[in-house]
N, C-alpha and C positions, 0 to 999 in steps of 0.2 A: 617218216615219223621225226619227231622234232625232240632233241635231247638237251637238259640243261647240266651244267657239273657245278659244283659249289668250287670257288677258287680263292686261294690266298693271295695270289699274286697274279698278274696279267704278262703272261712270257709265252701265248700262245700255245702250241701243243707242249710245252715245258713247263706250263704252270703248276703247280701243286695244289692239289685236291685240298679243299678246307675239311676240316674234320667235324666242323658244326653247320649246319644250314642257315642258321639265323644270325651268324656271327662272319659271315664268309664277306670278301671285300668285291669278289666279282663273280659273275655267272660267264660261263662260257655256253652257248648257244648254238648247236649245230644242225642242220637237216641230213638224215642219214636215208640214202637211198641204195638198195640190192647193197648193204652192209660197207658203202662207202659215204664218206661225209663229202657233201656236195657243197654246202654253203654254212658258213660259221660267223660268229660275232663274239665280242665280250663285253657284257653291261656290268657297270657299277650296281650293287646289291643296296638300293636305296632304303632297306629294312635295316641294314648291318648292326643299327644301333639301338636293339630291342624292340624293332618293330617288326616282327616275325611274318604278320599278315600282310604288311606291305609287300614282304618279298614273296609270298605265297601268291600275291594278287599281281603283281609284276609277271611272275613266270606263267601265270593263267592269261596274262592279257599277249605274251608271248606265243601263246598256243603250244606251250611244252605238253609232250605226252609222256615223257621218260624224265627221270631225273637221277643222278648219281650223286653221293654226298656223305662224307664219311661218317654222319651220322644227325639226327634231329629229333627236337621234341616230339611228344606223342600229340601235340595239337597241331604242328604242320603236318605232321604224317597223316593226321584223319583228314584234314583238309584236301590234300592231294588225293587220299583213295578215296573220298568221297567225289572229287572229280575224275576220278578214273585215270589217273597219272601215275604210272608205275613208278616207285622209288627204290633204287639199288644203294647197297654199301659198296664203296670204293675208297681206293687209296693210291697214292703216288702221282703221276704224272697225268695230263689230261690224256695223253698219247697213252699212256698204259692202260688207263681205266676204259677209254674207248674201246682199246684193244680185247679187253676182258669183258666189254658188253657184247660186242660184236661176235665174239667166240662163245658167247653164254657161259661165262666164268664168274658172273657176278649173282649175290643173291638178292632176292626180292623182299625188301624188309616190308611190302605191305601185308606179308602172311604175318609178321608179327602181331598185328591187329585182333587177328583170331585167337590169342592165347596169351594170358599174363605170365610175367617175367622172362621174357626174350630180352637178354643182355648181350647176346653175342656179335650184335649190330652194331653196337656202341650208341645207340640212342637212349634217352631217358627222357 
C-alpha cells in the first residue's frame, strides 16, 4: 500500500502533521509492506494556496491508497472516497501517525460521508 500524510514541515519522521489537507506544505509518501515502511519521500503540496483539487490530483498521480490528515473539507474527502482512497484522521509526528496507522488506532473518516453532522474528525 502507498500512504500519504499531510505535513506542516519537512523533517522526515519528526515532521508534524498538518491539521488541514488543502493547506499543508508537504506530503510524506511511503510504501508500506508487512507493516514496515519500505520507501518514502516528501513532496511539496502544489495545491496549498487554495487549489485542493490540484493536491488531490497529485496524490492520485502518486498512486496513493491511504491518506492521514488532521482534517479536510468534504469536497476533497468525496474525491478520495470516489477514488477508493481510505482517509484517516491523525495528529502528532509522522512517526506517531504511522505507528498508530499500522497498529489500527486511527479512525477512517470516509465513514463520515454516510451520515450528516460528523464533527469528531475535524473536517468541515
